N, C-alpha and C positions, 0 to 999 in steps of 0.2 A: 365131565361131571354135570349133572342136571342142576340148574339153578332153581332152588325151591320157590323163590319169589315169582318165577315165571310159570310155575306148574302148581297151581293151587289144589289143595285137597279141601273140598267143601263138606262140612259136617252139618246136616240138617236134622232137626227133630223138634218135637213139641215140648212145651214147657214141662218141667219135672219128668221128662222122659230120658234124660241122660246125655243130651248133646254136649253139654259143657265138659263132662267127664271124658267123653270120647275125644273131643277136640283137644283137651289137655294132654291126653295120652298120645295122640298123633303128634302134637307139638314136642313132647318129651322124646319121641322116637326120632325127632330131627326135622320135622316139617316146619316151615316158616309160618307162624300164626299171624304175623302182621306186626307193624310197629306198635309199641305200647299204647300210643295215643289212638290207635284204631281198634283197640280191643275193649270190650265191655268191662268196666271196673269191678273190682271185688266189692262185696258187701257182706252183711251178716249171714245171708243165705249161701254165699259162695266165697268164703274168706280167701281162697287162692285165686279168685277171678273166675269169670265165665268162659274165657278163651273164645268168645264169639266175636267175629269181625263186624264192627259197627256198621259199615255200609250195607252188609247183608242183613244185619239186624234191622236197620232202617227200612230196607225193602220189605222185609217180612211184616213189619208194623204197617207200612203203607198198604200192602196187599191184604193183610188181615183185617184192616179196618179199625174198628173202635176199641182197640186195646186200652186206650187211655180212659175210657168210660166203663171199663170192667169186662169187656168182651174177651173171650178166650178162644183158643183153637177147638175147644170141646163143645162150643155152642152148636145147637142143632142146625142152625142155618149157615154155619161156617162154610160147608162145601158149596152151597148155593152162592154165597158171596164170592168165593174163589172162582167158581165157574163164570160168574158175571165179569170178574176182573180179567179172566183169561180170554174172554171174548172182546175185551177192549183193546183196540190196536195199539194204544199207548204202552201196554205191557208186553207186547210181542216183540221178539227179536226178528229182524229181517235177514 
């Protein structure tokens, strides 16, 4: 039998685009979402939780840049910011 902890299913999507719903569905089908302390907590917008893996969330925040100051995936310069990060050797897998 396949150990779900060793075979991740990664759900990616932009805010308000449905990744939390898809991640929850995949989890309910039997995929391991992660330990509770590694998942984004529920709040008023998602009372059942976001089902997003916090280390991946942290990476998206780091790559996305200025989310804390109000920037979003939908900003006109988002693609240029991501291209600049992709050119940075720090973010590349070897």
